[in-house]
C-alpha positions as a printed Julia matrix, in Angstrom:
180×3 Matrix{Float64}:
  -7.12   26.34   11.17
  -9.65   27.91    8.47
 -10.65   26.11    5.78
  -8.62   28.93    3.42
  -5.53   27.86    5.38
  -6.2    24.23    4.61
  -6.67   24.31    1.22
  -3.68   26.56    0.85
  -1.71   23.83    2.6
  -3.14   21.4     0.58
  -2.32   23.07   -2.55
   1.4    23.65   -1.29
   1.71   19.72   -0.64
   0.4    18.76   -3.9
   2.8    21.1    -5.82
   5.59   19.93   -3.86
   4.77   16.36   -4.25
   4.48   16.18   -8.06
   0.58   15.86   -8.01
  -0.56   19.29   -8.87
  -1.95   18.5   -12.33
  -3.73   15.21  -10.86
  -7.35   14.96  -10.2
  -7.78   13.63   -6.43
 -11.02   11.59   -5.52
 -11.56   10.31   -1.95
 -13.63    7.33   -1.26
 -13.82    6.6     2.8
 -14.26    2.83    1.99
 -11.34    2.71   -0.15
 -10.8     1.84   -3.78
 -10.51   -1.65   -4.73
  -6.96   -3.25   -4.55
  -5.88   -5.16   -7.3
  -5.32   -9.07   -6.84
  -1.47  -10.17   -6.51
  -2.58  -13.72   -6.1
  -3.86  -13.69   -9.96
  -1.72  -11.18  -11.24
   2.07  -12.18  -12.34
   5.02  -10.48  -11.03
   7.02   -8.68  -13.58
   9.72   -6.52  -11.65
  11.1    -5.54   -8.68
  13.28   -2.65   -8.01
  14.13   -0.43   -5.28
  13.83    3.56   -5.47
  14.39    6.55   -3.18
  10.86    8.12   -3.18
  11.39   10.35   -0.03
  14.27   12.49    1.66
  13.07   11.78    4.92
  14.38    8.48    4.89
  17.97    7.96    3.82
  18.93    5.96    0.83
  16.8     3.65   -1.5
  13.77    2.88    1.04
  10.63    2.39   -1.34
  10.36   -1.27   -3.1
   8.42   -1.11   -6.31
   6.82   -4.33   -7.54
   5.11   -4.59  -10.98
   2.4    -7.09  -11.82
   0.65   -8.16  -15.18
  -3.17   -8.8   -14.79
  -4.2   -11.76  -16.69
  -6.09   -8.94  -19.14
  -2.94   -7.78  -19.99
  -2.85   -4.59  -17.83
  -0.48   -3.51  -15.34
  -0.39   -2.14  -11.93
   2.82   -1.44   -9.46
   2.91   -1.24   -5.65
   5.27    1.04   -3.41
   6.06   -0.42    0.0
   8.25    0.42    2.98
   9.38   -1.77    5.47
   6.56   -4.48    4.22
   3.95   -1.95    4.5
   2.14   -1.38    0.76
   1.01    2.47    0.51
   0.58    2.96   -2.89
  -0.4     1.44   -6.27
  -0.19    2.82   -9.88
  -2.85    1.53  -12.12
  -2.8     1.11  -16.05
  -6.09    0.36  -17.26
  -5.55   -0.05  -21.01
  -2.41   -2.24  -20.98
  -0.03    0.34  -22.42
   1.94    3.18  -20.71
   1.5     5.6   -19.09
  -0.27    4.16  -15.74
  -3.92    6.13  -15.43
  -4.22    6.83  -12.14
  -2.98    5.7    -8.66
  -4.88    4.72   -5.12
  -3.07    5.54   -2.1
  -3.25    4.81    1.81
  -2.66    8.17    3.02
  -3.44    7.54    6.88
  -2.27    3.94    7.55
  -5.53    2.35    8.07
  -5.36   -0.07    5.08
  -7.94    1.65    3.15
  -6.45    3.25   -0.35
  -9.2     6.07    0.06
  -7.23    8.47   -2.35
  -7.45    8.02   -5.87
  -4.99   10.58   -8.22
  -5.98   10.66  -11.53
  -3.67   12.43  -14.21
  -3.26   13.3   -17.54
  -0.83   12.12  -19.92
   1.51   15.15  -19.88
   1.51   14.71  -15.93
   4.63   14.03  -14.1
   2.73   12.49  -10.94
   5.19   10.93   -9.1
   3.32   10.43   -5.93
   4.73   10.99   -2.39
   5.14    9.09    0.66
   2.66    9.71    3.34
   3.65   10.71    6.89
   2.31    7.61    8.28
   4.94    5.33    6.86
   7.96    7.41    7.31
   6.75    7.39   10.93
   6.43    3.41   10.55
  10.15    3.17    9.03
  11.43    5.24   12.21
   9.7     3.0    14.81
  11.11   -0.1    13.2
  14.09    1.81   12.95
  14.68    3.4    16.72
  18.34    4.01   16.22
  17.81    6.38   13.39
  16.59    9.81   13.98
  13.31   10.72   12.22
  14.08   14.26   10.67
  10.04   14.79   10.87
  10.22   15.4    14.5
   8.88   13.54   17.37
   8.19    9.7    16.6
   4.69    8.81   16.27
   2.97    5.94   17.23
   3.06    2.9    14.14
   0.02    2.57   11.75
  -2.54   -0.01   12.95
  -1.7    -3.44   12.35
  -4.42   -5.29   10.12
  -3.38   -8.43   11.3
  -4.27   -7.86   14.94
  -7.5    -5.97   14.75
  -9.98   -7.75   16.7
 -12.09  -10.16   14.41
 -15.83   -9.84   14.19
 -17.81  -11.59   17.17
 -18.89  -14.82   15.77
 -21.27  -17.84   17.41
 -18.46  -20.19   18.86
 -17.73  -23.28   16.76
 -17.03  -26.28   18.04
 -13.6   -28.01   17.74
 -13.25  -30.34   14.71
 -13.23  -34.04   15.34
  -9.75  -35.65   15.13
 -10.48  -38.46   13.26
  -7.51  -41.49   12.99
  -6.95  -43.03    9.75
  -7.03  -46.79    9.71
  -4.22  -49.29   10.57
  -3.96  -50.44    6.97
  -3.61  -46.88    5.68
  -1.0   -45.71    8.38
   1.14  -49.04    7.2
   1.06  -48.34    3.7
   4.09  -46.56    2.11
   4.16  -43.22    1.65
   4.36  -42.0    -2.14
């Protein structure tokens, strides 16, 4: 494929997905994902984000950080693929980050102006993952592809072997005390 054809394809994709007026930045190491642990969950709702999966397939979860700013995650079948970010504490969201290839890194950042109707899109890897979890359904995108890599099953970096922890038995007097 020529570069010109690739650029035309990307432009068409952006127009069709509603991010035509957005600025896109790519960070191969991934953009920083907000902390879910230190944020308060404020809302959960279900949305229909792609015509390639019937019904409302995307779970949106809204969070508020301690500093008053907000973010919203997008997930299908337990896999988060996008995050809308608010940096000033008031609408609209200023940018979004997305895992466009299913590797667990949110390498694409879509920045938009206040007039933009950015709605994001559902990447193909998450659609393929959905249909891999539902083999009884036919994937309208064509042949089913392999599921996205599972980050929890990735091999851990090799480290020096650690000895097993010592088993410590509590004294009999401690064991005989009532449990509060």
